[in-house]
N, C-alpha and C positions, 0 to 999 in steps of 0.2 A: 817238810816230809813229802816225798813224791807220791802222788795219788795214782792208784792202779785201778783199771776198770775191772769190775767183777767178771770172771770168766774170760779174761782177755786171751790167755794162752789157748783155751779151747776154741775161741773164735779164729785166732790166727792159724791154728792147725786144722781147723774145720772139723774137729772131733776132740774128745777128751785126751789130754796128753798124759801118757803113762810114764811115770818117773820112778826109778828105783833109787832110794837113798840108802847108802851104806855108811853108817856113822854110829859109833858106840856111845856118843854123848846124847843122853835122853833129852836134855833141855833143847839142844839144837834140833833134834828130831821133831820135837813138839812144835818148835817155832817154824820150821820149814813146812810142816804139815799144815799149820794154820794158814800160812801165807800162800802156799802153792795151791791148796785145795780151793781157796777163795778165788784163785785165778783160773780155775777150770781144769786143774791137773788131778790125775788119779795116782795116788802115791802107794808104793810098796816100800816098807821100811824094814831093814835088817841091821843088826848091830855087829856082825862078824864078817870078816873078809871072805872066808871060805863059803859061808852061807850066801854072801852076795854074789859070788861066782856062780853057784848052783842056781840061785834065783834068777839071775840074768839069763841063763841058758833055758830055763823053763818058762819064764813069763814073757820073754822078748820085749823088754821095755823100749820106749822111744829114746829115753835119755837116762844116763846113770850119773848120780851125784855121789862121788866117792871121797870120803875123808881118808887121807893118807895115814892118819894116826890110828888105824885099826889095831886092836890089841892082840888078836890071835895070830896074825901074820902081817908082815910089812905091807903097807898100802901100795907101794910100788910093785910088789909081787902080784897083788890083786890086779893092778892095772895091766901088768905083763900078761897074766892069764887071760884077761878079758880081750886084749888085742891080739892074742895068739890063736884063739879059737875062732874058727870060721863063723860059727853061729852068732858070736857076740862082737866080732872084730869091727863091724860097721856101726855099732851103737855109739853115739857120741858120749864121751866121759868128761864130766866137769870135776876137776880135782880140787879139794879143799885141804889146806895144810896150815897148822900153827907154827911150823918150822920157819925160822928166819934164814935158813941156809939156802943160798941162791942155787947151789949145785943140785938140790932136790928138785927145784922147779925145772932146771935144764934136763935132769934125768926123766922127769915125768913127760916133758915135751918130746924127748927122744923116743919114749915108749908110745908115742902117738896120742897123748892126752889132747883132748880138743880145747880145753881151757884150764887155767890154773888160777885159783884165787887164794891169796894168803890171808889168814885170819889175823885180826878181825877184818871183815869186808862189809861193804854196804850191799844191802839186798838188791838195790837197783843195778849193781854190776852183774850179779847173777841173772837177774831178770832180763837184762839186755841180751845175754847169750841165749837164754831160753826162748826169747822172742824170735831170735834168728833161726834156731832149730825148729820152732813151731812153723815158721814160714817155709822152711825146707820140706817139712813133712807134708804140708798142704800142696806144695809144688809136685812132689812125688805122687801124691794121690791124684792130682790133675792129670799127670802123664798116664797113670794106670787107667783112669777113666777114658782118656783119649784112645788108648789101645783097645779098650772094650768097645768104644764107639766105632772104631774102624771095623772090628769084627761084626758089629751090628749092621754097618753099611754093606759089608760083603754079603751077609745073609739076605739083606733086603734087596740088593741088586740081583742076587741069584733067583730069589722068588719072583721078582718083577720080570726078569728075563725069561724065565720058564713060562710064566703066565702069558706074557706078550707073544712068545713064539707059538704057543698054543692058539692064541687068537689069530695070528697071521696064517697059520695053517688052515683055520676055518675060512678066512678071507680068500685064501688061494683056492680052496675047494669051491667056494661060491663063484669065483671068477671063472673057474674051469666049467662049471655048470652053465654060467651065462654065455660063455664062448660057444657052447653047443647050440645055442639058439640063434647065434649070429651067423648069417650066411657068409661064405667065403668071398663073395663079391662086394661085401660091405667093407671097403678099405678103411674108412674113418674109424669105425668101432673096433675093427681088428687091430689097427695101429695103436689105439688107446689102450686096449687090453694088453698088448705086448709091452707097452711102456709100464703098465701097472705090474706085470709079472717081473720085469727087470728091477723095478724099485723094491718090490717085495723081496727079491733075492738079496739086494743090497742091505735092506734093513735086517733080514734074518741073519746075514753074515755078521753084521755089527753086533746084534744081540747075542750071538753065540760067542763072540769075543768077550763081551762083558760077563756072560755066564761062566766061561772058562776062567776069567780073571777072578771072579768071586769065589770059585772053588779052589783057587791057588794053582791051577794047572798052567796058566800063562801069566806073563807080566801084564801090567796095566795097558789097555789098548792104546796104541800110539796116537798122540794128538788129543787124548781125552783126559779129562779130570774126573776120576772115579766118583768123587763125593758130590761135587756141585755142578760140574761142567756138563755140556750137552755134546754128545758124540758128533764128530764131524764125519761126513760121508767119506768112505774109503776110496771112491772114485767119483768123477764129475757126474752130476745129475744129467740124465739124457732128456733133451727137449725135443718136442715134436716139430721138425722143420717144416712140416706141411701147414702148420698153423702159426702165422706170424705173431698173433696176440699172445702165444705161449712163451715167446722169447723175452728175456730181460730187456728193459728199455735201452741199456747201453750197447747192446749187440747190434751190429749192422744188419740191415734187412737184405743186403745184397746176397743173392744166391738162394734166398728163401722161397722165391716164387719161381715156378717153372722147373724146379730141380727134379720134381717127380709129379707128374700130373695124375689126377685121379682117373681111373678108367671110366669111359663113358658107358 
């Protein structure tokens, strides 16, 4: 006898698995209830096909186990209704049947049954299919969480961009105030201040791109990875040619001296 881990289906689906069982056999209902609830499933049980259709539309189960031998209406008609209605058409349906007629299995599959088990069957066969659907449900949940994570990243980028733009404006004001104290004949400090203003403009432009992306007004900034990447400058960094030590080591120093002499 195959051993099953307690709560296995719930662990695979990452939540309790909601299963609707449509079967007019009380003994089978009780047996399925005992086995599936031990595996972490939450069961809804009905005995009539019409009630099964209405219950599926109201309770939105993850999986439906349908016995095609329902007494109030043909089980294949129940299956047809489930797959024809938009609200229930995407719910996996596992069909059970005591009929030995191969044509019934083919008709059920043509009606988009997701699985067909002839009676008597081993519970391990049903469990194998339920495990598969539980893993599918977990994957769908992961995708939904990923979408929510992207929305969270957008909001975080927007808040950070707005806050940083505000800080940059304060820095700009401070630099303008500092420039008022620097004499026009102080070439070195004026040159450094101008370089700071140019770089501030570049950073502000880049932050505005990210802010607009986070609000959905533009596409993701070119050359940037919105979630983890570091924005690349939109144009080359301006280096002070009057100060050779500011240049990268690989750049040639030719033309860096004497190109513009400081006024005496």
